[in-house]
C-alpha positions as CSV (number, residue, x, y, z in Angstrom):
1,X,-0.2,0.0,-0.1
2,X,2.6,2.5,0.8
3,X,4.3,1.7,-2.5
4,X,1.1,2.3,-4.4
5,X,1.0,5.7,-2.2
6,X,4.3,6.7,-3.5
7,X,3.8,5.6,-7.2
8,X,0.3,7.8,-7.1
9,X,2.2,10.9,-5.6
10,X,5.0,10.5,-8.3
11,X,2.3,10.4,-11.0
12,X,0.5,13.2,-9.6
13,X,3.9,15.4,-9.6
14,X,4.6,14.2,-13.1
15,X,1.1,15.2,-14.3
16,X,1.3,18.5,-12.4
17,X,4.7,19.2,-14.1
18,X,3.7,18.2,-17.6
19,X,0.6,20.6,-17.3
20,X,2.7,23.2,-16.0
21,X,5.2,22.7,-18.9
22,X,2.1,22.8,-21.5
23,X,0.7,26.1,-20.0
24,X,4.2,27.3,-20.4
25,X,4.5,26.5,-23.7
26,X,1.2,27.7,-24.6
27,X,2.2,31.0,-23.1
28,X,5.2,31.2,-25.0
29,X,3.6,30.4,-28.4
30,X,1.1,33.1,-27.5
31,X,3.7,35.5,-26.7
32,X,6.2,34.9,-29.6
33,X,3.2,35.1,-32.2
34,X,2.3,38.7,-30.8
35,X,5.8,39.8,-31.1
36,X,6.5,38.4,-34.5
37,X,3.2,40.0,-35.4
38,X,4.4,43.6,-34.7
39,X,7.5,43.6,-37.2
40,X,5.6,41.2,-39.7
41,X,2.5,43.7,-39.8
42,X,5.3,46.5,-40.8
43,X,6.7,44.6,-43.4
44,X,3.4,43.8,-45.1
45,X,2.7,47.4,-44.9
46,X,5.9,48.6,-46.2
47,X,5.8,45.9,-49.2
48,X,2.1,47.1,-50.3
49,X,3.8,50.6,-50.5
50,X,6.0,49.2,-53.1
51,X,3.4,46.9,-54.9
52,X,1.2,50.6,-55.2
53,X,4.1,52.0,-57.0
54,X,4.5,49.2,-59.6
55,X,4.4,51.5,-62.4
56,X,7.7,53.1,-61.5
57,X,9.4,50.1,-61.2
58,X,11.5,47.8,-63.6
59,X,9.9,44.3,-64.3
60,X,12.7,43.0,-62.3
61,X,11.8,45.0,-59.4
62,X,7.9,44.3,-59.8
63,X,8.9,40.3,-59.8
64,X,11.0,40.9,-56.4
65,X,8.3,42.5,-54.7
66,X,5.7,40.1,-56.0
67,X,8.0,37.4,-54.5
68,X,8.4,39.1,-51.5
69,X,5.1,39.5,-51.0
70,X,4.3,35.7,-51.5
71,X,7.1,34.9,-48.7
72,X,5.2,37.1,-46.4
73,X,2.2,35.5,-47.2
74,X,3.7,32.0,-46.4
75,X,5.2,33.4,-43.2
76,X,1.7,35.2,-42.1
77,X,0.0,31.4,-42.5
78,X,2.6,29.8,-40.3
79,X,2.1,32.8,-37.5
80,X,-1.6,32.5,-37.8
81,X,-1.4,28.5,-37.3
82,X,0.9,29.4,-34.3
83,X,-1.8,31.6,-32.8
84,X,-4.8,29.0,-33.3
85,X,-2.3,26.5,-31.7
86,X,-1.6,28.4,-28.5
87,X,-5.4,29.0,-28.2
88,X,-6.4,25.4,-28.5
89,X,-3.3,24.3,-26.1
90,X,-4.4,27.0,-23.6
91,X,-8.1,26.1,-23.4
92,X,-9.2,29.6,-24.4
93,X,-11.3,28.8,-27.1
94,X,-15.0,28.4,-25.9
95,X,-17.7,28.2,-29.1
96,X,-20.6,30.7,-29.3
97,X,-23.2,28.3,-30.6
98,X,-25.9,30.1,-32.5
99,X,-28.2,29.8,-35.1
100,X,-27.3,30.8,-38.8
101,X,-27.7,30.2,-42.4
102,X,-24.8,28.1,-43.7
103,X,-25.3,30.1,-47.2
104,X,-23.5,32.8,-45.2
105,X,-20.3,30.6,-44.8
106,X,-20.5,29.4,-48.4
107,X,-20.6,32.7,-49.7
108,X,-17.3,33.8,-47.5
109,X,-15.7,31.1,-48.8
110,X,-16.7,31.9,-52.4
111,X,-15.3,35.1,-52.0
112,X,-11.9,34.2,-50.2
113,X,-10.9,31.6,-52.6
114,X,-12.5,32.2,-56.0
115,X,-9.4,34.3,-57.1
116,X,-6.7,31.6,-55.5
117,X,-8.4,29.2,-57.6
118,X,-8.2,31.7,-60.7
119,X,-4.7,32.3,-60.4
120,X,-4.0,28.2,-60.6
121,X,-6.6,28.2,-63.4
122,X,-8.5,25.9,-61.6
123,X,-12.4,25.5,-61.4
124,X,-14.0,26.4,-58.1
125,X,-17.6,26.0,-57.5
126,X,-19.5,26.7,-54.3
127,X,-23.2,24.8,-54.4
128,X,-24.7,27.4,-52.2
129,X,-27.8,26.6,-50.4
130,X,-30.2,28.3,-47.5
131,X,-30.4,26.0,-44.7
132,X,-29.9,26.9,-41.0
133,X,-27.5,25.0,-38.7
134,X,-26.3,25.3,-35.0
135,X,-22.9,25.9,-34.5
136,X,-20.2,28.8,-33.9
137,X,-20.2,30.3,-37.2
138,X,-16.5,31.7,-36.9
139,X,-14.9,28.1,-35.6
140,X,-17.1,26.1,-38.3
141,X,-15.6,28.7,-41.0
142,X,-12.1,28.1,-39.5
143,X,-12.4,24.3,-40.2
144,X,-13.7,24.8,-43.8
145,X,-11.3,27.1,-44.7
146,X,-8.5,24.8,-43.8
147,X,-10.2,22.1,-46.0
148,X,-10.7,24.4,-49.1
149,X,-7.1,25.8,-48.6
150,X,-5.6,22.2,-48.7
151,X,-7.9,21.2,-51.8
152,X,-6.7,24.4,-53.9
153,X,-3.0,24.0,-52.6
154,X,-2.9,20.3,-53.9
155,X,-4.9,20.4,-57.0
156,X,-3.0,21.0,-60.1
157,X,-5.7,20.1,-62.8
158,X,-9.4,20.0,-62.5
159,X,-10.7,22.1,-59.7
160,X,-12.4,22.2,-56.3
161,X,-16.1,21.9,-55.4
162,X,-18.4,22.4,-52.1
163,X,-21.7,20.9,-51.7
164,X,-24.2,20.3,-49.3
165,X,-26.6,17.5,-48.3
166,X,-29.4,17.4,-45.9
167,X,-29.5,14.5,-43.9
168,X,-32.0,13.5,-40.9
169,X,-30.9,16.0,-38.4
170,X,-27.7,17.4,-39.8
171,X,-26.4,19.1,-42.8
172,X,-23.1,17.3,-44.6
173,X,-20.8,19.8,-45.8
174,X,-18.3,18.5,-48.4
175,X,-14.9,19.9,-50.0
176,X,-14.1,17.8,-53.2
177,X,-11.0,18.3,-55.1
178,X,-9.3,16.4,-57.9
179,X,-5.8,16.7,-56.8
180,X,-2.8,14.7,-55.9
181,X,-5.0,12.5,-53.2
182,X,-3.2,10.9,-50.3
183,X,-1.1,7.8,-50.2
184,X,-3.0,5.1,-48.1
185,X,0.2,4.9,-45.6
186,X,0.0,8.6,-44.9
187,X,-4.1,8.4,-44.1
188,X,-3.7,7.6,-40.4
189,X,-1.3,10.8,-40.2
190,X,-2.7,13.7,-41.9
191,X,-4.5,14.8,-38.8
192,X,-1.0,14.8,-36.7
193,X,0.6,18.1,-36.1
194,X,3.6,19.2,-38.0
195,X,2.5,16.6,-41.1
196,X,2.8,17.9,-44.5
197,X,2.0,16.1,-47.8
198,X,4.8,16.1,-50.4
199,X,4.1,16.6,-54.0
200,X,7.3,15.4,-55.8
201,X,5.4,16.4,-59.3
202,X,5.3,19.8,-58.1
203,X,7.9,21.7,-55.8
204,X,5.7,24.9,-55.7
205,X,3.5,24.5,-53.0
206,X,3.4,26.4,-50.4
207,X,5.5,25.9,-47.1
208,X,3.9,25.6,-43.8
209,X,3.8,24.1,-40.6
210,X,1.6,21.5,-41.5
211,X,-0.9,22.3,-38.6
212,X,-4.2,23.1,-41.0
213,X,-5.9,19.5,-40.5
214,X,-4.7,19.3,-36.9
215,X,-6.6,22.5,-36.2
216,X,-9.6,21.8,-38.2
217,X,-9.7,18.3,-36.2
218,X,-9.4,20.0,-33.0
219,X,-11.8,22.7,-33.2
220,X,-14.2,20.1,-34.8
221,X,-13.8,18.1,-31.6
222,X,-14.9,21.2,-29.5
223,X,-18.0,21.8,-31.6
224,X,-18.8,18.1,-31.6
225,X,-18.4,18.3,-35.6
226,X,-17.4,14.8,-36.8
227,X,-14.8,14.9,-39.9
228,X,-14.6,12.2,-42.6
229,X,-12.6,12.3,-45.5
230,X,-11.9,9.7,-48.8
231,X,-9.0,10.0,-50.9
232,X,-7.5,7.8,-53.6
233,X,-3.6,8.6,-54.4
234,X,-3.5,10.7,-57.9
235,X,-7.3,11.1,-57.9
236,X,-8.5,13.5,-55.4
237,X,-9.8,13.9,-51.8
238,X,-13.1,14.6,-50.2
239,X,-13.5,15.9,-46.6
240,X,-16.8,16.8,-44.7
241,X,-18.1,17.4,-41.8
242,X,-21.6,17.1,-40.0
243,X,-23.5,19.9,-38.5
244,X,-26.5,20.1,-36.5
245,X,-29.3,21.1,-38.4
246,X,-31.8,24.1,-36.3
247,X,-35.1,23.8,-36.0
248,X,-35.5,27.7,-35.8
249,X,-35.9,28.9,-39.2
250,X,-36.2,32.9,-38.2
251,X,-33.6,35.1,-39.9
252,X,-31.0,36.1,-37.4
253,X,-28.0,38.5,-37.5
254,X,-25.7,38.2,-40.4
255,X,-22.7,36.4,-39.6
256,X,-20.4,38.8,-41.7
257,X,-17.3,36.3,-41.9
258,X,-16.0,38.8,-44.5
259,X,-15.5,41.8,-41.9
260,X,-16.1,44.6,-44.2
261,X,-16.7,44.9,-47.9
262,X,-13.7,46.0,-50.1
263,X,-14.5,49.0,-51.6
264,X,-12.5,51.6,-53.6
265,X,-14.1,55.1,-52.6
266,X,-11.8,57.7,-52.5
267,X,-10.6,58.8,-49.1
268,X,-8.3,61.8,-50.2
269,X,-7.7,64.3,-47.7
270,X,-9.2,62.8,-45.0
271,X,-7.3,63.3,-41.8
272,X,-6.0,60.4,-39.7
273,X,-4.1,60.2,-36.3
274,X,-2.6,56.9,-36.2
275,X,-1.6,55.6,-32.7
276,X,0.7,52.5,-32.2
277,X,3.8,52.4,-29.8
278,X,5.9,50.5,-32.4
279,X,7.5,53.3,-34.6
280,X,7.9,51.1,-37.8
281,X,4.2,50.1,-37.7
282,X,3.3,53.9,-37.5
283,X,5.8,54.7,-40.3
284,X,4.3,52.2,-42.5
285,X,0.6,53.1,-41.9
286,X,1.4,56.7,-42.2
287,X,3.0,56.4,-45.6
288,X,0.6,53.7,-46.6
289,X,-2.2,56.5,-46.0
290,X,-0.1,59.2,-47.5
291,X,-0.2,57.2,-50.8
292,X,-4.1,57.2,-50.6
293,X,-4.0,61.0,-50.4
294,X,-4.6,61.2,-46.5
295,X,-3.3,63.6,-44.2
296,X,-1.7,61.7,-41.3
297,X,0.0,62.2,-38.0
298,X,1.0,59.5,-35.7
299,X,1.6,59.1,-32.0
300,X,3.0,56.6,-29.5
301,X,1.6,57.1,-26.4
302,X,-1.3,58.9,-24.5
303,X,0.9,61.4,-23.0
304,X,1.3,63.0,-26.6
305,X,-2.5,64.0,-26.6
306,X,-1.7,67.4,-25.6
307,X,0.6,68.3,-27.9
308,X,-1.4,66.8,-30.6
309,X,-4.6,69.2,-29.7
310,X,-1.9,72.1,-29.3
311,X,-1.1,71.5,-33.0
312,X,-4.7,72.2,-33.9
313,X,-5.1,68.9,-36.1
314,X,-8.3,67.8,-35.6
315,X,-8.3,64.2,-37.0
316,X,-11.8,62.7,-39.2
317,X,-10.5,59.2,-37.8
318,X,-8.9,57.5,-35.1
319,X,-6.8,54.3,-35.9
320,X,-5.3,53.1,-32.5
321,X,-3.5,50.0,-31.4
322,X,-5.1,48.1,-28.4
323,X,-1.6,47.5,-26.3
324,X,0.2,51.0,-25.6
325,X,3.4,51.6,-23.3
326,X,2.8,51.5,-19.4
327,X,0.0,49.5,-19.4
328,X,-2.1,51.7,-21.5
329,X,-4.9,50.7,-23.8
330,X,-6.0,52.3,-27.0
331,X,-9.4,52.1,-25.5
332,X,-8.2,54.6,-22.6
333,X,-6.4,56.8,-25.4
334,X,-9.6,57.1,-27.7
335,X,-11.9,57.7,-24.4
336,X,-9.0,60.7,-23.5
337,X,-8.8,62.0,-26.8
338,X,-12.4,62.4,-27.5
339,X,-13.2,63.9,-23.9
340,X,-10.1,66.8,-24.1
341,X,-11.2,67.7,-27.7
342,X,-15.1,67.4,-26.9
343,X,-15.9,65.7,-30.0
344,X,-16.9,62.1,-30.8
345,X,-14.2,61.5,-33.4
346,X,-14.8,57.8,-35.4
347,X,-12.3,55.2,-34.4
348,X,-11.1,51.6,-34.5
349,X,-8.8,49.3,-32.8
350,X,-6.1,47.4,-34.4
351,X,-4.2,44.6,-32.2
352,X,-1.8,41.7,-32.5
353,X,-3.4,40.1,-29.5
354,X,-5.7,37.5,-31.1
355,X,-7.3,36.2,-27.5
356,X,-10.9,35.9,-27.3
357,X,-10.7,37.9,-24.3
358,X,-9.2,41.1,-25.8
359,X,-11.5,40.9,-28.9
360,X,-14.8,40.6,-26.6
361,X,-13.4,43.3,-24.5
362,X,-13.3,45.9,-28.0
363,X,-16.2,44.7,-29.4
364,X,-18.1,45.2,-26.4
365,X,-16.8,48.6,-26.0
366,X,-18.5,49.3,-29.6
367,X,-15.4,49.6,-31.8
368,X,-14.5,47.6,-34.8
369,X,-11.4,45.6,-34.3
370,X,-8.9,44.7,-37.0
371,X,-6.2,42.0,-36.2
372,X,-2.6,42.3,-37.4
373,X,-1.3,41.7,-39.9
374,X,-3.6,44.0,-41.7
375,X,-4.4,43.8,-45.3
376,X,-4.2,47.3,-46.7
377,X,-7.6,46.7,-48.7
378,X,-9.3,45.6,-45.7
379,X,-7.8,48.5,-43.7
380,X,-9.0,51.1,-46.6
381,X,-12.5,49.5,-46.7
382,X,-12.7,49.7,-42.8
383,X,-11.6,53.5,-43.0
384,X,-14.8,53.7,-45.5
385,X,-17.1,52.1,-43.4
386,X,-16.5,54.1,-40.3
387,X,-16.8,57.3,-42.2
388,X,-20.2,55.9,-43.8
389,X,-21.6,54.7,-40.4
390,X,-20.6,58.3,-38.8
391,X,-22.7,59.8,-42.1
392,X,-25.7,57.5,-41.1
393,X,-25.7,58.7,-37.6
């Protein structure tokens, strides 16, 4: 009995150490991802400025800029995977189940991937249907997003098709492709972390960490959406998941997975105050928005509010990072600036922090949130959207 007691204590101690190490790893991943996103965000913005000046560059320079953009895109996918894994490991992902129309998910997938497939000269079809389901739309979208991304990545001829099928009490969503397929010996490993299928016939496949399917499987387990797949090497693959149907057919609030519509409305002569404690980011944001014809000033801290007001610069819009120095937040900066200037100037928040806690805090405060790295088209559309809302009010 004494020996058994000692063994149990040793096992409990080992378990506690393992849990401590796992928590430490998750915190490290989250912190590292956040810190990587800051300079990475600036790099993407600087590169976008070069892309916008393509008419002044030589063909060789344009090729270099495009290759840089592709490399940054690959790095972004890797960082986003690290963010997702850190969330899953730390147990901070809690689904928000609601009733919504699957059409909105399918439409968002169509918008996101149609141009990607077109570049590879692949057929890409989404057979959209109206059907109400119960799930967390953002987490479900992440699952299907990984399926579609892999399908297009590993397909070189033919195309990708997304379909839905109504069953007894659930809806089956399937992603079909005519890609390279999965070898029999690899089928038991594809959901493991850091497993990436090789394609000896095509070396142009984007590099990554091989986390996409692992992330999808773990999110699906949280949502209780079973995942199935069929594949034949050289002939293609199908992935599908089952989503609970909803008895409630009433129209709910739209999902809005495509956060803001991409728009090309002019923003010339707009006055913008951009606040971020990273000087590289404010420099990049300033140069980009100035290239759009905006008048931009930048700040790094709340202590600069008085000097901004003294300069008599009255911005039309505030773009503020959430995490500022000395423990201050962008929410506090906006509140103080509006209070001192006595004008409720439109504003939105940007952040490299992808935690639900921060996202909920920003959204509950009534502000639009953009996660870093920021895509310039989405930034421009958000600027237009915030000003449009102000006009409507």
